[in-house]
N, C-alpha and C positions, 0 to 999 in steps of 0.2 A: 425440538418441537414436533413430536410425533402426532400430528393431527391433520385432518383434511384441509384443503384450501379454503373451503367454506363449510361451516357447521350448520347444516339445515335443520338441526333440532330446534333452532331459533326460528322465529317468524321471518318469512322471506321479505316482507315489507320492512320489518325492523332491520334486517341485514342490509337492505338497500340504503335506508336512511343512515345507518351507522357507517357504511362504506363511503357514502358521499361526505359525511361529516369528517371522517378520518382523512380523506383526501383533501378536503378544504383546510384542515389543520396543517397538513404538510405545505399546502399553498401559502397559508398564513405565515409560516416560518420562512419560506422562500422570499415572500414580499418583505418581511421584516429584515432579512439579511441584505436585500437590495437597498432598502431605506437606510440601513446602518452604513453601508458602503458609500452611499451618496451624501448623507448628512453628518456622519460621524456622531450620531446620536441614537440611543437605544430606547425604543418605545416600550420595551418590557420593563416593568418597574423593578428596581434593584432588590426590593424587599421580598419579592416572590420568585425571582429567577431561579434560586436554588431549589425551591419546592417543585417547580415545573420540571427541571432537569432530573431531580431526585426521583420523582414519580416515573418518568420515562426510563430511567436507568433500571429501576426495580422491575418494571413491567416489560423490559426488553431482555433482561439477562437472568433474573431470578424466577419470574413468573411470566406467563404468556396468556393473552386473552383466549378464552376457549371458543370464540366466535369463528376461528379458522386461521390458517397460516397467512392468508392475504392480509388479514387485519393485524396479525402479529408483526408482519413486515412493515406495515405503515407505522406502528409504534417505534420500531427500530429506526426507520427513516427520520421520524420526528426527533428521536434522541440524537442522532448524528447531526442533524441541523441545529438542534438546541445547544450542542457543544460549542459551536461557533458563536451562537448568541450569548452564551454564558461567558465566553472569552471576551466578547465585545462589552459585556457588562463590567468586567474587571477593568477594561481599558477606557471605556467612555462613560461608565455609570455615574461618575462624579458630576456630569453635566446636568443630571436630573435635579429637580428642586428638592434637595435634601439638606439637612443641617450640616454645618462645617464639621462637627464632631463625627457624624456618620460618614461624611466624605473621607475623613482622615483614616478611618478604620474600615473602609468599604471592602477591600479584598478579603481581609480576615473574616468579616461578618458574612460575606457571600459564601465562603468556603465552609464555615461552621454551619451556616444555614443549609447548605447542600447536604452535608453529612447527617444533620438532624432529620431532614425529610427522607433521606434514603432509609434510615432506621425506622422512622415513623411508617412509611409506606410498606416496608417489608413486614414489620410486626403487625400492622393493621390487617394485611392479607393473611399472614401466617397464622394468626390467632382467630381467624374466621369472621372478621368484621366487614370484609370487603366482598363485592360480587366477584364472579369469575372472569370479569373483563376489567376490573379495577375502577368501576364507575363511582363507587362511594368515595374513595380517597381522591379520585380524579376530580370529582365535582366539589369536594371541600376546597381543594386548591384552586379550582376554576372560579369559584365565588370570590375567593381572596384576590385572585388575579384581576377579575372584572372590576372589583371595588377599587383596587389599587390603581388600575388604569384610569378610572374616573377621578380619583383623588389627585393623581399626578396631573391630569389635564386641568382640573380646577386650580391647582397651585401654579400652573404655568401662565405667565402673562400673555395676553392676547397677541402681542407683537411677536411672540415666539411660537405661535400655534402652527406655523408652517413646518415645524419639526414633526408634526403628527400627520399620519397618512389616513385619509378616509378609506382608501382601498383596504388597508390593513384592518380597520375597524369593521368593515363589511365582511371580510373573509373570516375573522374570528367569530363574529356574531352568527353568521350562517353555518360555519363549521360546528360550533357548539349547539346551535339550534337544531341541526339535523341529528346530531347524536342524542340530544334531549328527546326528540321525537321517537328515536329508536328505543329509548328506555321505557316508554309507555307500552311498547310491544314486548320487550325482553322481560321487564320486571313490573308487571301491572299492579302488584301489591306493595312495591317498594316506594312508598310515598316520600320517604326521606330524600332519596336521590331525585325524585320528580320535582320536589319543592326547590331543591338546590338548582336544578336545571332551569326552572322557570325564573328563579332569582337571577341567574346569569343572563337569561334572555332580557329581562327588564333592565339590568345594569348596562348591558351591551348596547341596548337601544337608546338609553339615556346618553351614553358616551357618543354614539353616532349623531344624535340630535344636537348635543352640545357642540360637537366639532362642526356640524353643518351651520349652526348659528355663527360660528367664528369664521369658517371658510367661505360661506355663502354658496356652496355647491355640494352636491350629493356624492361626488366621486373625485 
């Protein structure tokens, strides 16, 4: 990673927003790991866990964001934390509202899914479809993640809603939200990723609202 700590070729405002967002995503993973330890339940949907880890692996070891070394290190930190989350998916993922057949083959599916997304993210960047910080592929996965989180919540009976953390919902929404703001400064003509970012914001806020209706509290 032969690059400066911060690449000031980008907008300073955008770099600040992006840095806050990256930090909040690391916080999101830390909160998720504490929730897993406490509840033995994983709020990361099993069908997208491999995509998340695969993207972080590619952007930690094959490519690096050109926003600067400090941002690259946050990607690596997220990857390391996500390794523990992926292990928890293999161990506790069967507790999520999935079919018996999916539960039976869950470890195999998760591993195949992980390798698929590693290949997808690598070729997507290598063949020039991605931005230099992985935003296009990252937001494709993020929309899937936000949608799957909402579907999982809808499929969970109200009596089991205590398995879901409002703090985690806020951390994810704010982390993605700040990164989305940065994209309007970094890539003002990339309407594709901007639309995906706004879609994530909408889905994440619906998730928080739904969880609030069930919990009766905002945090």
